[in-house]
N, C-alpha and C positions, 0 to 999 in steps of 0.2 A: 695223475691217477694214483690212488693208493694201492698198496699191496696187501693181500689178505694172507695171513699166516695161521694155519691151524695147528695147535699144540695139543697132542693127545697122548695119554698114557695107555699102553697096550701090553697085554700078555704075549707070550710067544705064539699063541694060536689066535691072536688078533682081537681078543676080547677087550672092550673099553669100559664095560659096565662097572660102576660103583668102585672106583679105585681108592677112594679116600676114607670111607666110613662104612661100618657094618650096616647102618640104616640108610645109606645114601640112595639106593635104588634096588628094590627087591622084586621088580617086575619079572614075571616068568618064573618066580620061585628061586631067583638067584640067591645063593647062600654064601657067597665068598666076598661080600662087601668089605672094603678096606684092604684088599690084597696088595696094594702098592705101598702101604705105609712102612712095611718092614724093610723096604729098600730106600727109604729116605736117609740121606747122609749129607755131609757138608758139600760134597762134589755136586750132587743134584741141586741143592739149594743155591749154590754159586752159579750154576749154569742157568737156572730159571731167573735168578736175580739179574744176570747179565742181559737176558732178553727184555725184561721189564725196564731196565735202565736205558734202553733205546727210546723210551717215551712213546710207545704205541698207545692207541686207544683200543678198547675191548669190545668184542662182539659176542653176544650170547644168544642161544635159544632160550625159550621160556623156562624149561625145567632146570637147566644149569644155572640160569640167573637166580631163580628162586632158591636153589640149593646154596649158592654162594651167599645170597643175602641172609640166609638163616645162620651162617657160620661166621662171616668175616667182618661186617661193619663195626666200627667203633672199638675194636679190641686193641689193647696196648701190650699184649704179651708176645708180639711177633712183629717183624719188620714189614709185613705185607699189607696189613689192614689199612694203615694210613694211605699207602700208595693206591690201593684199590678204591678207597673212599674218594680220593681226589681225581682218579682217572675217569674220563668220559666213558660211559658204558652204553652201547647200543644193544637193544633187545629186539630180536625179530619174533613177533608173535601175532597171531590172529585173534587171541582171546584176552590179552591184557589190555588195560586202559590206563591212560595217564590221569593223575600223576603217578609215576612209579615210586616205590617206597625208598629205594636206595638213592642217595644224593648223586647228582651228576649222571643220572640214567636217562636215556632218550629212547622212546618207543619207535620201532620200525614196524608199522602196521601193514596188514595186507600180506600178499604173497612174498615169502622170504627172499627168493632169488631176485625178484624184481626190485624190492626195496634195498637189498644189499648191493645190487649192481649200480643203482643210483648213488648210493653212498660211496662205493668204490670209485666212481667217476669224479667225486668231489675232491676239493683240495683238503689236505690234512695229513697227519701221520699215518703210518701203516696200521692195519686192524688185525688184532690177534684174537683168534677164537680159542677159548678154553673149553675142552669137553664138547658139549652141545652136538652129540652125534647125529641127530636127525637133521639139524641145520647144516652140518658139514657135508653130509651125504647129498643134500639138495644143492649146495654150492659146488660140489664136485661134478654133479650131473650137468651143471650149467657152465662148467669150466671157469669158475671164479676163484679157485684156490691157487695162489701163486707159489706157496711154500707149505710143505708138511714138515713139522717137527715131531717125530715119533719117539717117545720114551719107551723103549722096548724092555720089559722086565723079564728076568730069567725064570719064568714059571709058566706052566700050562694050567688053564682053568677048565678046559673041557666043554664048558657051556657058558652062555651069556651073550649079551648084545655085542656085535662086532662093528668095527668102524666102517669097513668097506662093504657095500651092497653086492649081492650076488649078480645083479644085473647091471653093474657099472660098465662104463665104456672105456675105450682105450685112452690112456692119459700118460704120456711119457714124463718122467721126472729125472733129475740129475742129482746124484748124491754130492752134497757140498762139504759136509763134515760129519763125523760120527764119534765124538769122544765117549769114553766109557767111564762110569763112576766106580768108586771103590766097591760099591755093593753089586756091581755087575749090570747096571742099567745102561743100555746103549742109547745115546741121545742123537738120533740120526736126522739130519736136516736135508730135505730134498726140495729142489727148485723146479718149478714147472718148465718143461721144454716145449718150445713152439714146434708143432708139426708143420709140414708144408701146407700152406693154405690156411693157417690158423691165425692170420692177422686179426680176424674178427672174433678172437677168443671171448667167450661169454656172450656170444651173439644171441642165443636163445632168450637170455634174460634181459637184454638191453634193447630189443626192438621197440 
């Protein structure tokens, strides 16, 4: 069975909306797009590259997939585009249709938790979710996220879409490591802890 790892950039108050660009996601009148870029440094790049060097496949929700496709494919000015182009990318969506525009992209149609649970049970490398807040919240509700990698940035945004839902359930995680970059970003990795009786973790999505 594959492991699902969610990698998320957060502010101190838990906002994950539009970390990369001013025009990334202005829903709700969000005016702070691009807030994470001031904290990009060699330490952060090295930590992210180490994660991708493990050879995972990628899992996206529709919005994040379309945003990545608008920015990354075919570029030669960075070390990540070629890797992203070559990596299998699974996209959970009820609205997209095949063929998907980015090469090595596979559509997971229907209900996300059900399709991702089937994918999780298949043979293959671990699955890394980048961004994709709505998808991650769904996977958390169905106990399908094995590891959270939270890049906690030292600022408060005050408003914006947050990663964790107000109606989320109890889910114990164990801190594995938490290196800090020179810019003050804590990269905290948490692994899911099994509770008593949790041998059927993900049971709601896998029936």
